[in-house]
Residue, then its C-alpha position, 0 to 999 in steps of 0.5 A: m209327168s203328172i200333177t197331184l190333187e194338192v198341187f191342183l188345188q193350190q194352183l187353182a186357188s192361186n191362179p186366175a188363169f188356171f181357174i178359168i181353164v179348168l172351169l171351161t174344161i169341166g163345162v166341156i165335160l159336162v156337155n159331152g155328157w149332157t149330148d153324148a153319154p146318153n147315146a150309150i144308154a139309148t137303146c136299152v131305155s127305148t126298148r124299155a129293158i131298163g128305166p131312165r133313172n136306172a139307166i143313168i145310175m148304170a151309165t154313171v158307174f160304167n162311164f168311171f169304170g171305163v175312164l179308170v180301167m182303160t186309162m190304165i191300160n192304154a192312154t194312147v186316145a188321151q196322148t193323141i188328142y193332146n198331141m193333135v196341135d201346137f199352140g207355140g212357145n207362147s204359154r199366154n196366148a196359147l192358154i188364151a187360144l185353148c179357152a176360145s176353143l173350149f167356148a166354141i165347142v160349148t156353144w156349138a154343142t148346146a146349140a145342137w142339143a137345143f135342136g135334138i140332134p146328136t152331134s159328135e163332142s168328140h169331132a167338135l173337140i177336135a174341130g174347135i182346138s184345131g181351128a184355134a191352133i190355125a188362128l194362133q199360129g196363122g196357118f196349118s203348122g199349128i196342126n200335127g198331120e200325123q196325129w190328125m190322120k188318126v181322126i180321119y182313120g177313125l171316121f172311116m172306121s167307125t162307120l164301117l165297123g159300126l154298119g158292119f158289126g150292127f148288121i152281123s150282130a142282128w143276123l147272127i141273132q136272127l139265125i140263132c134264134k129262128g124258130l123259137d117263140r119271140r115272147r120266151t126270148i124277151p127276158m133273155f135278151r132284156k138282161a142281155q140289153i142292159l149288159g150291152g148298155a153297160a158296155m157301151a156306157f164303159m166304152h164311151g168312159a174309155q174313149d170320150g173320157q180320155k179324150f176330154m182328160g188329154v184336153f185338161m192336161l193340156g190347160i193344167f200345163l199351159a196354165n203353169g207356163q209349160t208348152g213343151v211337155t209331150r208325155f204324161t200320166i193322168p192321175i186317178w183324181l182326174m179320172l174321178l172328176c171326169s166320170v162324175v161331171m159326165a155323169l151328171g150332164t147325162s142326168i141333166g139333159g139326156y132324154r132328148i138324145i136318147k129319143t132321137v137315137g133310140m126311138d126315132m132313127v129305127k124302131l128297135e126290139m130287145y134283140q135289136g137293141f142288144a145287137a147295136d150295143l153290142a156292135g157299138a162297144a166291139c168298135l169302141l174297144i177296138s179303136s180304144l186298143f189301137g189308140i184311135p179317137v172315134s166318135t161314141t155318137h157316130t158309132k152308135t147310131t151307124a151300129i143302129m143303122g146296121v141293126g135295121a138294115a139287117k131286118r130291111i132297109s125300108s126300117i131305117n127312118w132315113g129323115v133322121v139319118r140325113e139329119m145327123a149326117a148333115a150335123w157330122i159333115l158341118t161339125f168339123p168345118g163349123c166348130g172349127l170356124v168358131g174356134f178360129l174365130m174365138a181364138y183370134i178375137f180372144v187373143k186381140l182382146f187379151 
């Protein structure tokens, strides 16, 4: 099942509830670009391989192609997010609960950005809609355990593959380039890192774009009173809308996250930045092909840690790592609780 742009615009003009859910979903995508997309280009900006303005333009282009190409190849990440929760048969209450969860996600992400902490919008999204579903159903019957297990797999997968691939990539580059004049390798790694940043931006669109389009489609169907839809086709116009809004978010508030991820955690050289981008993009590609939703932030930062560890463990700023780890650990219960409370209050009020 799908929806055409003409029908979408007609419903947007005639259905106030539909208008609100679209506005909130766009807000969540904007915040994702604001807080998550900068991770994709953090390393190539921090090592000065490319300037911030050009990096944002590059991220805009490759985010779009990531959303478009990967969704056409394999849209199972979007299907997983869509089927993760069950808001029940009452489409009105389900729509209210979804609105509450989206509001909770925006609130959580904005607070994290204010402190410059690169939290995962993927984890916030999953926690927020899960908390809202639990509130609406009065228990865990609103959670699809089979789909939720993919999130757990993704959490361990992104950690282990990010660290492992980052370590191996940096070690291999050091081994291959051993004995070379480092100054002569700088132009090569500058170009390689720009390509690595483009690959990360592409895979960010492939992963996170699909997650938010899954929620977008859920909101569209609920606003039209359709609670039984389990399979759908994502229209190209929605892919375009998602990528443009995500890119706009990146241009608004990306530099604070770029600084935390690319500069504060590990002091990277160009070859290390390339190794981190290569490792992160490979991990995201594998996860997307298997339909496992993983966090772009989590994957990129663990890849950077792996790269730092390949040089020496002491090169990692463990203070920054602890702050990010605390944010990741708190996101599931914290944003889940906010989503639960918001849904409970919204359903009572409206």
